[in-house]
Structures are given as structure tokens and as C-alpha cells.
N, C-alpha and C positions, 0 to 999 in steps of 0.2 A: 686702558686707553681705548676708546671706542672708535678707533680708526684702523684702516687696513693697509694704507700705502703712503709713501712719501717720496718727494723729489728734493734732493739737496744739491744746490749748486756749490761749487767749491768743496765738494764732499770727499776729496782725495787726501786731505791733510788737515792738521790742526783742529779748529773748532768744528768744521764741517764733518770731518771724519769721526770725531768723538760724538757729534750729534747723531750720526747714523747709528753708532753703537748704542747710545742711550735710547733712541727711538725703537731700535730692534729689541732691546731689553724690556721696553715698556709694552711690547706686544705687536708692534707694526711688523707685518710679515713680508711686505714687498717694498723694496727701497731701490730707487734709482739715484746713483751718485754721478755728479758731473764734474768735469774738469777739461783741461786741454791736452794733457799728457797721457798717452795710452799706457805707458809703462807704470807711471805713478797710479793711474786709475786701477790697473789690475792688482798692484800691490795692496791698495786700499781695499779693494773688493775681497781679497783673500784674508786680509787682516780682520775685517768685519765678520766674515764667515767663521774664522777661527775663534773669535770671541763670543759670537752668538750663533751657534749651530742651528740650522733649520730655517733661517731667514733667507729670502731670495733677494740677492743683490746684483744689480746690473750697472755697469759703467757705460755711460753715454758721453762720448766726447763732443764738445761744442764750445765755441767762443761766445759766451752769452753777453759780452760787451757790445755785440752787434745784433741788430734786430733779426737778421736772417739766421744767426747762430742760435738765438733764443727760440725762434720758431722751429728750427730743426731739432732742438732738444726735445720739445714737447710732441712733435710729430713722431719722433722715435720712442718717446716714453709712453704715449697714450696706449699702444697695444700691450704694454708690459704691466700696466697697473691693475688690470682686471676690473675696471670700473672708473667712476669719477675720481679725480685727485683729491685726497683728504688733507695732506700737509705739504706745504711748500716752504722750504728753508733756503734763504738766499745768503750764502756765505762767500760767494766768489769775490775776488779782489786782487789788486796788484800788490807788489812788494816794494812800496815806496817809503823810504825812510824820511822822517821829519827833517826839514831843512828850511832855513830862512827864505822868504819869498824871493828876495833879490838874488839868491844863489841857486834857486830852482831852475834847472834847464828848461828852456821854453818848450821843448818837445815833450816834457813831462806834464805840462799843464793840462792839456786835453786828455792825456792818458789817465791821469788821476781821476778826472771827472767820469771818463768812460768806465773805468774799472769799478768805481764805488757808487756812482749814481746812475749812469745810463744802463748798466747791467741790471740793476734792480728794476728799473722802469721797463726795460725790454722783457725781462723774465715774467714780471707780473702781468704784462699785457698779453703775453703768449699763454700764460697758465690759467688766467681767470676764467675763460670759457670752459675749461675742463674741470673746475673745482666743484666739489659736492656741497650741498647745503649743510652747514655745520663745519665746513672746512676752515683751515687756518693757514695764514701766511705769516712767517716770522722773518723779517729782514734784519740782518746783522750788520751793525755799523761800528762806531766807536764813540767814546765820550768827547771826541773832538767836535761832535755835533752840538754839544752843550757848553763846553768850557773853552773859551778862547786861549789858545796855547801857541806861543812863538814856535815857529817851525811847522805848524800845521795850518797855515793860511788856506791853501787850496784844498787840503785834505778835509779841513773843517767845513769849508764851503760845500764840498761834495756830500759830506755826512749830514750837514744841516738840511740840505736839499732833499736827501733821502728820507730824513725824518719827517719833514713836512709832506712829502709825497705820500709816505706811508699813512700818516694820520688822516690826510684827506681821502686817500683811497679807502680807509676804514669806514668813513662816513658813507661813501658810495657803495662799498661791497656789503655793508650790513643788510642792505635791502634784499640781497640774495643769500643771506645767512652765512657769509664768509667774514671771518675776523682777520684783522691785520694789526700786528704789533711789531715793535722794534726792540732788539737787545743791543746795548752799547757797552762793551767792555772797555777797559783802559789798557794797561799793559797785561799781557798774557804770557805766563811762563812757558818756555819751550826753547828749542834749539835756535830759532830765528831771533828771539829776544836776546839770548846770550851772545850770539854772533854780533849783533848790533852793539851791544855793550863792549865787547872785546875790541871792536873796530874803533872805539873811541869817537872823538869828534863831537859835533853838536848833537847828533842823534844819540850817541852813547851817554852823554851827560844828561840829556832830557829823560831817558829811560831810567838812569840811576836815581834821579830825583823822584820820579814817579814811584819807583820801588820803595824808596825810603818813606814815602807818604802812605804806603799800603799797610797800615798798622794792623789790619785784620788778616793780613797775609796776601801774597801775590796770587792773583787769580790764575787758575789753570784752565785748560780747554774743557775739562769735565765740569767745572763750575758753570761755565757759560752754557754748555750743552744741557745741563739739568734745567736751567732756566728756560731755554728754548723748548725743551720737551714739555715743561709745565704749560707754557703759553700755547703749545700745539694741542694740548690735551683737553678733554671734557671738563677737567677741574677748572679751566679758565674759560668756560663757555660763555661767560658774561663779560669777558675782558677784551676790549678792542681799542685801537687808537692810542695805545700806551707805549711809552719809551722807558725801558727798564735798564738801569746801570748795574753792571756787575764789575766792581772795581776794587774791592778790598779796602775801601776808604780813601782812595787816592783823591777823590773829590766828592762833593755832595750836591 
């Protein structure tokens, strides 16, 4: 991988954390992970170091759902990178379970859009001036962007908005040699998924149905991270504006 550094929002758990590990294994030596919880951030940093010794990992706390939080992240990250930013991976997001629109609390409506759409926009706006020619942005969403699913009305709207934002940004950013792609998993194996299924209700039934449809196997965080790493690498040097599903066959 002909890159030297990366910033990963939502890099303290799940897909973001696994992406940091895979990028480090691929040869990236300087990584900044972002989240809002200091304790979780330090645990993630030590986890990455234990799995890939020799990499430099720094946790920078910031709420990237807000413009000032995104700006603060890159003001803190710039001196740590040792040069222009090579790879940006946007994995931040809220923990909102699918629910029918009429049952969704009104206070969650703006929060869903903030966590999954506004955060991507704010982070890209703050990061783009720092990016190297040949740099790559990978925004992580979900297949709710593509497949209308009951219970994901607002989630799907935010994800679809993020996809169109990313594809259009790809057309603009190519002029400065920066690529922009999107990875959209469906259900991802892990403690959070199992907890939602155990809780039952509408969300639990929805995830059980998705798991049953994943005939190629339920996706795990490593599966998604490997796809992100490919899109961030020189092997995908001519790939931009694309939306790649990683879903085990849940949908096509």
C-alpha cells in the first residue's frame, strides 16, 4: 500500500477499529482513530498496537457530527500525520435500531441524520484541504441506502443522502487526484447485533430475517475492513464514485 497515514472516524470499535488494524497490517504506519469516549479510545489504541506492533496510533476525541468537532479533529490530527492526509475512513455513527417511522421518537429524527449524514459531510469538508494527491476517502454507510426496508425510513434517507454526497464529491475531488467511494454493509456480526436480536421486537425480527437471507455467511467487521482497505489502496487507483455492498447475499 503506497500510503503512510490514515484518519478513521468511529475508529474505536467495530468496523472502524478493524479497519485500523487492516490498514496497519497493509503498511500504513501512522493512524489517527477518532471517537467521543476517551476510555474506549485508549482501549482501541492499545488493541491495535497489540495486534500490529510498530504502528503509531493516536486517539483524538471529537464529536464529528458537528462542524466544529470535525474541524477540531483535523486541527489536532494534522501535526500527527507527518505530511498530507493519505486515507480518510468515515465510520462514525449512532446506535439507532430500526423502527417503524410512526414509532420513531421525534427527537431521534435529526439525530439519525446528524450521525450518519451530517458527520460525513462535516468530516470530508474539514479533511479535503489536507488530502494528498492520490488520496482516498471511504465513507461507510449501509445497504439501507439502496434497499427500501421497513423500519429504516429515516436511516435509509440519511444513507441515501450520504451515497449521493459521496458520488458527487468524487466528481469534484478527482480534479485534485482524490478518490471517494462508499462501502455499504447490511447486518454485521458482533455483540451489538446479538444484543438487538436478543431484545426481540421489530428490530430483532428484522435482523433475524436478514441473517437468514445471508446465504454466503453473515458479514463480520473484518470482511468490511478488507473492502475498505482495498478501496483505500493503490490497487483501486482508478476506482472512484462507487458504492460497494458487503452483505453476504442479503440483497443484490
